[in-house]
Every structure is written in C-alpha cells, then in structure tokens.
C-alpha positions as CSV (number, residue, x, y, z in Angstrom):
1,M,0.0,0.0,0.0
2,A,1.5,3.4,-1.0
3,E,2.3,5.8,1.8
4,T,0.1,8.9,2.0
5,E,1.9,12.0,0.9
6,Q,1.7,14.8,3.4
7,T,1.7,18.3,2.0
8,V,1.8,21.7,3.8
9,S,-0.9,23.9,2.2
10,K,-0.2,27.4,1.1
11,A,-3.6,28.4,2.2
12,D,-5.8,27.7,5.2
13,I,-9.1,27.7,3.2
14,C,-10.2,24.9,0.8
15,I,-13.0,25.3,-1.7
16,I,-14.5,22.1,-3.3
17,G,-15.9,22.9,-6.7
18,A,-15.3,25.5,-9.4
19,G,-18.8,26.2,-10.6
20,S,-20.7,29.4,-10.2
21,S,-20.8,29.0,-6.4
22,G,-17.2,28.1,-5.9
23,M,-16.0,31.0,-8.2
24,T,-18.0,33.7,-6.5
25,V,-17.0,32.6,-3.0
26,A,-13.3,32.4,-4.1
27,K,-13.6,36.0,-5.5
28,A,-15.1,37.3,-2.2
29,L,-12.3,35.6,-0.2
30,K,-9.6,36.9,-2.5
31,E,-11.0,40.4,-2.2
32,V,-10.5,40.5,1.6
33,G,-7.0,39.2,1.3
34,L,-7.5,35.6,2.3
35,A,-5.5,32.8,0.6
36,V,-7.7,30.1,-0.8
37,E,-7.2,26.9,-2.8
38,V,-10.0,25.7,-5.0
39,F,-10.1,22.0,-6.2
40,E,-12.1,20.9,-9.2
41,K,-12.7,17.3,-10.2
42,G,-13.1,18.3,-13.9
43,S,-10.8,20.0,-16.3
44,D,-12.4,23.5,-16.3
45,I,-14.7,25.8,-14.4
46,G,-18.4,25.8,-14.9
47,G,-20.0,23.1,-12.8
48,I,-23.5,22.3,-13.9
49,W,-23.4,24.9,-16.7
50,R,-20.7,23.1,-18.6
51,Y,-22.4,20.7,-21.0
52,E,-21.0,17.2,-20.8
53,N,-18.7,18.4,-18.0
54,D,-16.0,15.8,-17.5
55,N,-16.4,15.9,-13.8
56,G,-19.5,13.8,-14.4
57,Q,-21.8,15.9,-12.2
58,S,-23.6,18.2,-14.7
59,S,-27.2,17.7,-15.5
60,C,-27.1,20.2,-18.4
61,Y,-29.0,19.2,-21.5
62,A,-28.5,20.7,-25.0
63,S,-31.7,22.8,-25.1
64,L,-31.4,24.1,-21.5
65,H,-32.2,27.8,-20.9
66,I,-32.2,29.4,-17.5
67,D,-35.5,30.2,-15.8
68,T,-34.2,33.4,-14.2
69,S,-34.3,36.4,-16.6
70,R,-31.1,38.1,-17.5
71,P,-31.2,41.2,-15.3
72,N,-31.8,39.1,-12.2
73,L,-29.1,36.5,-13.1
74,G,-25.7,38.2,-13.0
75,Y,-23.3,39.1,-10.3
76,S,-23.6,42.5,-8.7
77,D,-20.4,43.8,-10.2
78,F,-20.5,41.8,-13.4
79,P,-24.0,41.8,-15.0
80,L,-24.8,39.8,-18.1
81,D,-24.5,41.5,-21.5
82,P,-27.8,43.3,-22.1
83,D,-27.7,42.1,-25.7
84,L,-28.2,38.5,-24.5
85,P,-31.8,37.2,-24.7
86,D,-34.2,37.4,-21.7
87,F,-33.5,33.8,-20.8
88,P,-29.9,32.9,-21.7
89,S,-28.9,29.4,-22.7
90,H,-26.4,27.3,-20.7
91,E,-23.7,28.1,-23.2
92,Q,-24.3,31.8,-22.8
93,F,-24.2,31.7,-19.1
94,L,-21.1,29.5,-19.1
95,E,-19.4,32.1,-21.3
96,H,-20.4,34.8,-18.8
97,L,-19.0,32.7,-15.9
98,E,-15.7,32.2,-17.8
99,K,-15.4,36.0,-18.4
100,Y,-16.2,36.6,-14.7
101,A,-13.4,34.2,-13.6
102,D,-10.9,35.8,-16.1
103,R,-11.9,39.3,-15.1
104,F,-11.2,38.7,-11.4
105,G,-8.2,36.3,-11.8
106,L,-10.0,33.3,-10.3
107,R,-8.6,30.5,-12.5
108,D,-5.2,30.8,-10.9
109,L,-6.8,29.7,-7.6
110,V,-8.1,26.5,-9.1
111,T,-6.3,23.1,-9.3
112,F,-8.1,21.1,-11.9
113,K,-8.5,17.4,-12.4
114,T,-8.3,16.9,-8.7
115,E,-10.8,14.7,-6.9
116,I,-11.3,15.0,-3.1
117,M,-12.0,11.6,-1.5
118,S,-12.6,12.6,2.1
119,V,-12.8,15.6,4.5
120,E,-12.4,14.6,8.2
121,P,-12.1,16.9,11.3
122,I,-8.9,16.9,13.3
123,G,-9.8,18.9,16.4
124,E,-10.9,22.3,15.0
125,R,-9.1,21.7,11.7
126,F,-9.8,19.4,8.7
127,R,-7.7,16.7,6.9
128,V,-8.5,16.7,3.2
129,S,-7.6,13.5,1.3
130,F,-7.2,13.5,-2.5
131,A,-7.5,10.7,-5.0
132,S,-3.8,11.0,-5.7
133,G,-3.1,9.9,-2.1
134,E,-2.0,13.3,-1.0
135,E,-3.4,14.9,2.2
136,R,-3.6,18.5,3.3
137,E,-4.9,20.3,6.4
138,Y,-7.1,23.3,6.4
139,G,-8.8,25.5,9.0
140,T,-11.9,25.9,6.8
141,V,-13.5,23.7,4.1
142,I,-16.1,25.3,1.9
143,V,-18.3,22.8,0.0
144,A,-19.5,24.3,-3.3
145,N,-19.8,21.4,-5.7
146,G,-23.5,21.4,-6.0
147,H,-26.3,19.0,-4.9
148,L,-27.8,18.0,-8.3
149,S,-25.7,15.0,-9.2
150,D,-27.1,11.9,-7.4
151,P,-30.4,11.0,-9.1
152,K,-33.4,10.0,-7.0
153,L,-35.6,7.3,-8.4
154,P,-39.2,6.6,-7.3
155,G,-39.1,2.8,-7.1
156,F,-42.4,1.9,-8.7
157,P,-43.6,-1.7,-8.3
158,G,-43.2,-4.0,-11.3
159,K,-40.7,-3.9,-14.1
160,F,-40.5,-2.0,-17.3
161,D,-39.0,-3.7,-20.4
162,G,-37.9,-0.6,-22.2
163,P,-35.0,1.9,-21.5
164,E,-35.3,3.8,-18.2
165,S,-33.2,6.8,-17.3
166,H,-33.0,9.8,-15.1
167,A,-33.2,13.4,-16.2
168,H,-29.6,13.8,-14.9
169,H,-28.5,11.8,-18.0
170,Y,-30.8,13.4,-20.5
171,R,-28.9,15.4,-23.3
172,T,-31.0,15.5,-26.5
173,A,-34.3,14.2,-27.9
174,D,-32.6,12.2,-30.6
175,P,-32.8,8.8,-28.9
176,F,-36.6,9.3,-28.4
177,A,-37.5,10.1,-32.0
178,D,-40.8,8.4,-33.0
179,K,-41.1,6.8,-29.5
180,R,-43.8,6.9,-26.9
181,V,-42.1,8.4,-23.9
182,M,-43.2,9.0,-20.3
183,V,-41.6,11.7,-18.2
184,V,-42.2,11.2,-14.5
185,G,-42.4,14.5,-12.6
186,I,-43.6,18.0,-13.2
187,G,-40.8,20.2,-12.0
188,N,-38.9,22.6,-14.3
189,S,-36.6,20.0,-15.7
190,A,-39.5,17.5,-16.2
191,V,-41.6,19.9,-18.3
192,D,-38.5,21.3,-20.2
193,I,-37.5,17.7,-21.2
194,A,-41.1,16.7,-22.0
195,V,-41.5,19.7,-24.4
196,D,-38.0,19.1,-25.9
197,I,-38.8,15.4,-26.6
198,A,-42.4,16.2,-27.9
199,R,-40.8,17.9,-30.9
200,R,-39.4,14.5,-32.0
201,A,-41.4,11.8,-30.2
202,K,-44.5,10.0,-31.4
203,H,-46.2,11.1,-28.1
204,V,-45.1,12.2,-24.6
205,Y,-46.9,11.5,-21.3
206,V,-46.2,13.5,-18.2
207,S,-47.0,11.6,-15.0
208,T,-47.5,13.7,-11.9
209,R,-48.3,12.6,-8.4
210,R,-49.9,15.8,-7.1
211,S,-49.5,18.2,-10.0
212,A,-48.0,21.7,-9.7
213,W,-48.8,25.3,-10.4
214,V,-47.5,26.1,-13.9
215,M,-46.4,29.7,-14.4
216,P,-45.5,31.1,-17.9
217,K,-42.1,32.6,-18.4
218,Y,-43.7,35.7,-19.8
219,L,-46.7,37.7,-18.6
220,M,-47.9,40.8,-20.4
221,G,-44.9,40.6,-22.6
222,K,-42.3,40.7,-19.8
223,P,-40.4,37.9,-18.0
224,I,-42.5,36.8,-15.1
225,D,-39.8,37.3,-12.5
226,Q,-39.6,40.9,-13.5
227,V,-43.3,41.4,-13.3
228,S,-43.5,39.9,-9.8
229,G,-40.5,41.8,-8.7
230,A,-42.0,45.1,-9.9
231,I,-45.3,44.4,-8.0
232,A,-43.4,43.6,-4.8
233,R,-41.3,46.7,-5.0
234,R,-44.1,49.0,-6.0
235,F,-46.4,48.0,-3.2
236,R,-43.7,46.8,-0.7
237,L,-45.3,43.4,-0.5
238,S,-44.0,40.2,1.0
239,T,-43.1,37.2,-1.2
240,K,-46.2,35.3,0.1
241,T,-48.5,38.2,-0.8
242,T,-46.8,38.8,-4.2
243,R,-47.2,35.2,-5.1
244,R,-50.9,35.2,-4.2
245,I,-51.4,38.2,-6.5
246,M,-49.5,36.3,-9.3
247,S,-51.8,33.3,-8.8
248,W,-54.7,35.7,-9.7
249,L,-52.9,37.3,-12.6
250,I,-51.6,34.1,-14.3
251,P,-55.0,32.7,-15.3
252,L,-55.7,36.0,-17.1
253,G,-52.7,35.3,-19.3
254,V,-52.8,31.5,-19.8
255,G,-56.2,30.4,-18.6
256,D,-57.2,27.7,-16.1
257,Q,-54.7,24.9,-16.4
258,R,-57.4,22.4,-15.6
259,R,-58.8,23.0,-19.1
260,F,-55.6,21.3,-20.4
261,G,-56.1,18.2,-18.2
262,L,-53.5,19.5,-15.7
263,P,-55.1,19.4,-12.2
264,R,-54.7,22.4,-10.0
265,P,-52.8,21.5,-6.8
266,K,-54.8,21.5,-3.5
267,H,-52.3,23.8,-1.9
268,P,-51.9,27.6,-2.8
269,M,-49.2,28.7,-5.1
270,W,-47.1,30.3,-2.5
271,R,-46.5,27.0,-0.7
272,E,-44.5,25.4,-3.5
273,H,-41.7,26.1,-5.9
274,A,-43.8,26.8,-9.0
275,T,-43.0,25.2,-12.4
276,L,-42.1,27.7,-15.2
277,S,-43.0,26.8,-18.7
278,Q,-44.2,28.9,-21.6
279,E,-44.7,25.8,-23.8
280,L,-46.2,23.0,-21.7
281,L,-49.9,24.0,-21.8
282,P,-49.8,24.8,-25.6
283,Y,-48.1,21.5,-26.3
284,I,-50.8,19.7,-24.3
285,G,-53.4,21.8,-26.2
286,H,-51.9,20.7,-29.5
287,G,-52.0,17.0,-28.5
288,Y,-48.3,16.5,-28.3
289,I,-48.3,15.8,-24.5
290,S,-50.8,14.1,-22.3
291,V,-51.0,14.4,-18.6
292,K,-51.3,11.2,-16.5
293,P,-51.6,10.7,-12.7
294,N,-49.2,8.8,-10.6
295,V,-47.9,5.4,-11.7
296,R,-49.4,2.3,-10.0
297,E,-47.3,-0.4,-11.6
298,L,-44.8,-1.0,-14.4
299,R,-46.0,-3.9,-16.5
300,G,-43.4,-4.8,-19.1
301,K,-44.1,-2.6,-22.2
302,T,-47.1,-0.9,-20.5
303,V,-47.6,1.3,-17.5
304,A,-50.7,1.3,-15.2
305,F,-51.7,4.5,-13.5
306,V,-53.7,5.1,-10.3
307,D,-56.8,6.1,-12.3
308,G,-57.1,2.7,-13.8
309,S,-55.7,3.6,-17.2
310,E,-52.8,2.0,-19.0
311,E,-50.4,3.2,-21.7
312,A,-47.9,1.4,-24.0
313,L,-44.5,3.0,-23.8
314,D,-41.1,2.8,-25.4
315,A,-39.1,4.7,-22.8
316,I,-39.3,6.3,-19.3
317,I,-37.4,9.3,-18.0
318,Y,-37.6,10.0,-14.3
319,A,-37.3,13.7,-13.5
320,T,-37.8,12.9,-9.8
321,G,-35.2,15.0,-8.2
322,Y,-31.9,14.3,-6.5
323,N,-30.5,12.9,-3.3
324,I,-28.4,15.4,-1.4
325,T,-25.1,13.6,-1.1
326,F,-21.5,14.5,-0.5
327,P,-19.4,11.3,-0.9
328,F,-16.3,12.9,0.5
329,L,-18.0,13.7,3.8
330,P,-18.5,10.7,6.2
331,T,-22.0,10.7,7.6
332,D,-20.6,11.0,11.2
333,V,-19.1,14.3,10.0
334,F,-22.1,15.5,8.0
335,D,-25.3,13.5,7.4
336,P,-27.2,15.3,4.6
337,K,-30.5,13.5,5.5
338,Q,-30.3,15.1,9.0
339,E,-28.3,18.2,8.6
340,A,-28.7,19.6,5.0
341,G,-31.6,21.8,6.2
342,C,-30.1,22.5,9.6
343,L,-27.1,24.8,8.7
344,Y,-26.7,28.1,10.5
345,R,-27.6,30.8,8.0
346,R,-28.0,27.9,5.5
347,M,-24.1,27.6,5.4
348,L,-22.4,26.6,8.6
349,S,-22.4,23.1,10.2
350,L,-23.7,23.3,13.8
351,R,-21.1,20.7,14.9
352,Y,-18.2,21.9,12.8
353,P,-18.4,25.7,12.2
354,G,-15.3,25.5,9.9
355,L,-17.3,23.3,7.5
356,I,-19.2,25.7,5.3
357,F,-21.6,25.0,2.4
358,A,-22.1,27.5,-0.4
359,G,-25.1,27.2,-2.8
360,L,-26.9,24.5,-0.7
361,V,-30.2,26.4,-1.1
362,Q,-33.3,26.3,-3.3
363,P,-34.5,29.9,-3.4
364,V,-37.8,31.4,-4.4
365,G,-35.9,33.9,-6.5
366,P,-32.6,33.9,-8.3
367,T,-29.8,31.6,-7.1
368,I,-26.7,33.2,-8.6
369,P,-26.8,36.6,-6.8
370,L,-27.9,34.9,-3.5
371,V,-24.8,32.7,-3.5
372,E,-22.7,35.8,-4.4
373,L,-24.0,37.3,-1.1
374,Q,-23.2,34.1,0.7
375,G,-19.6,34.5,-0.5
376,K,-19.4,38.0,0.9
377,W,-20.9,36.7,4.2
378,I,-18.3,33.9,4.4
379,A,-15.5,36.3,3.5
380,S,-16.6,38.7,6.3
381,L,-16.7,35.9,8.8
382,L,-13.4,34.3,7.9
383,S,-11.6,37.7,7.7
384,G,-12.7,38.6,11.2
385,Q,-14.9,41.5,10.1
386,M,-18.0,39.6,11.5
387,S,-18.5,37.5,14.6
388,L,-20.6,34.5,15.2
389,P,-23.2,34.1,18.0
390,G,-22.6,31.2,20.4
391,P,-23.6,27.6,19.7
392,A,-26.9,27.8,21.5
393,D,-27.9,30.9,19.5
394,R,-26.8,29.3,16.2
395,K,-29.0,26.3,17.0
396,R,-31.9,28.7,17.8
397,E,-31.5,30.4,14.5
398,V,-31.8,27.0,12.7
399,D,-34.9,26.1,14.7
400,V,-36.6,29.3,13.8
401,H,-35.8,28.9,10.2
402,R,-37.0,25.3,10.1
403,A,-40.3,26.3,11.8
404,N,-40.9,29.1,9.3
405,Q,-40.0,26.8,6.4
406,K,-42.5,24.1,7.4
407,K,-45.2,26.7,8.0
408,T,-44.6,28.3,4.6
409,Y,-43.8,25.4,2.2
410,L,-45.1,21.9,1.7
411,D,-44.1,19.3,4.1
412,S,-41.9,17.4,1.7
413,D,-38.2,16.5,1.4
414,R,-38.2,18.6,-1.8
415,Y,-38.4,21.8,0.3
416,V,-35.7,21.1,2.8
417,L,-33.4,23.6,1.1
418,E,-36.1,26.2,0.2
419,V,-35.5,29.8,1.2
420,D,-37.2,33.1,0.3
421,Y,-34.7,35.2,-1.5
422,R,-35.8,38.5,0.0
423,T,-35.9,37.2,3.6
424,Y,-32.6,35.3,3.4
425,S,-30.7,38.0,1.6
426,G,-32.0,40.5,4.1
427,Q,-30.6,38.4,7.0
428,M,-27.2,38.2,5.4
429,K,-27.1,41.9,4.6
430,R,-28.0,42.8,8.2
431,D,-25.2,40.6,9.4
432,L,-22.7,42.3,7.1
433,Q,-23.9,45.7,8.2
434,T,-23.8,45.1,11.9
435,G,-20.6,43.0,11.9
436,G,-22.3,40.3,14.0
437,A,-24.2,37.3,12.6
438,G,-27.7,37.3,13.9
439,I,-30.3,34.8,15.1
440,N,-33.3,36.1,13.2
C-alpha cells in the first residue's frame, strides 16, 4: 500500500468545486486578502453549466435555458451582457462565468482534475484527502460542488421492459424520435424535457403525483420574475402576498390549467416552488403531450396508472429530483439527511463551524446573486470582520428557520433547502452591516 503524501498547504481555506458557487466565494475571499485553494474534479470551471462536464456531475442538456431572466441573473459587479436574450442558454451563461473568472483572476486559484476523497475533522481543523493519495490540512473547508448529481428514483412496483433513465443523464431528444415516452415529474426539468422530446417523439406523457402550479415565463410581454419583482417593490409586498397576486394574474394570461387536463394543486401557489414553462400548456393543447396521474405499476411494455388507465410506452425518463449527497463527507461528520436543512444561516455546520456550504439552497428567487451574497458573508466571517453568535444561538436560528420553512412550504423533502430570496438576503445583509451574525 502506498504511503500517504503529506503536503503543507499554502492556504488555510479549501473550496471544493469550481462552478458558479465556488467561483463567487473564491472571489469574495480573495478580495478580503484571504489565501484560498480551489479544487475541481473536472478539467475546467463551470460546474452544472458546462455541457458534458468531464467531472460527471452536470445535469445540463443541450436545449437548456435558464428560468431566471437576464437582469436578475448576473453578479452585482459583473452583469450579463444586455444584448443577451431574456433567458440565456447554458452556453451563454457559461461564457459569462468564464469571463467573470478571467476578469477577477480566479482561474489561478483552481487546481483542476483533482478529486477529493474525504474531509475529516482533526480537532478544529480538517484533513482533506485526495485521489492521488495526497493529504492537506485546512482550518476551513467550503463545499461548493452542488447538490444535483445523485439521481433520486421513485421505485415503482413491477418492471419496465424498455429503457429507463433519469433526467440527470438526458442530453438530447434524438434517442426518443418516434417513440412513446413518459416523463415522470412536473418540476422545471421535467416539463422542459417533455417539451423538448415532444418535438421528435410519437407522443409524450407527463406523469405527476400531485400536479403543480405552472407559471408562464412571460406575462404581459415581460419575464414573469420581472413582473412579480415590480409588483413587490411598487407596493412593498411580502413574497407570500406577491405570489398570491401572481396566482390571480396568471389565469388571465394563460387560462385555467385544468382545461388542459392538468389538475390544480390543492395547496396555494405560495406553498410550492412553482414550475415555469411557456410551452407546456400549448403542447398539451396541440395534443403532443398528455397528462397522467401517478404510476401504479410497471407492466413490461405498458404502465398502469392510479386512475385505472394504461399506456404502452417505449421509454421512461424519471425527472424525480436528487438525493443530497457529499461522498467525501463521512456521515458522522455531515449527514445530509439530517443536517442539510439545519445549517446556520444555511451555510455553517452546527457541529463543525469550519465546515461551510455554499449554494446549498433552493430559493424562491434567483440563485446566482444569492450565492454571491453568501460568498461575501463567508469572507466577512473568515476575515474577522463579522463575529458568530454562540452555539446555542446558532441552534436557535436554525430552529426558527425550520419552523418558518415548514409553515410556509409543503411538508416534503423537496423543500428542505427552500429559502425566500428576500428574507434570506435581508438576513445576510444585516449581518454584514452590523458586523455580527444574527439569530433572526
């Protein structure tokens, strides 16, 4: 057995992942004068935005466009080119991220083609072990490698005789030309993929357990996030109230989704992460896509549904979400099932404050600028400009957050990472302004 190589690190902060989260956190740390080392399993920056990323973790498909409109997507000091479309493609955002990294000299901080195998605490520090056998010690480890790479499958009874895959592995509609395909799920990826396939397939079925509120990307000719944002600012409304108003406005633009065979959820729109699609309802209306209820059983070449109907299918794609997993973190150090939703300020481990997560959120609102703010918060903390409350107060902050989260969103694992952009960003901004991280 080869001996482990011990290396003295030049920096005391390690960032895992060189995607949009890792890059903006690295920039914030660099700007306050902190030395940092970034490690990326793949051969270039980009994370999920790099199509066919050789780190094996990207779920990016060829037709992917971002659901956040361009003005709300960029970094505060590096906005997207105003000549880009309202909803940029993954290639366009990747190019923007590459320019961002080059503009602020971030590539020099990254060691590419470097896989981290384990992160283990040693007192108040951490031992980081690499696939090469090398080990390094750090005072802080920042996990920024994303949480959309371990597909979650539903486990329906029975067996299907055709090809089955997860949305994580979907790239193009080519393999599904002239096929009868079922997409399981009704989140953003599910409906995007269903529409993409419907252009080539013989027919597409979307199977949904409890349906979802489907919001168009445009309302009154403007991106819907800009419409809702303008309403909230103009009348100084909470996110909950704004989304209630949007639930009244949307039927004026697209009609009642029940007319298209898509049930309205029993819960109000503000309790879920709504699905955005400009094309799903028209594609249902044109007969390219049919809506089916939950699957009862897989029966060889057919699928039986809970309403008693059956359909013959050629392929199934499961757009059923992801498990939150970090293979390099032993579960006795960080157990995602128990701790992913229990981080102080959605970032710090309660047991190991030097173990920090960036981008481990699912916001109602844009993700990119929210993680940029996380980076500034982390930089302020690690540079000593901001102090932490004690362990009991950090635990209290988590308890308050979890109680509000359960009261606001559906009681489902899907919402364990859910945050309201305005509330959460306001908390971080107050912390930065006061120089002391808060408990509310």
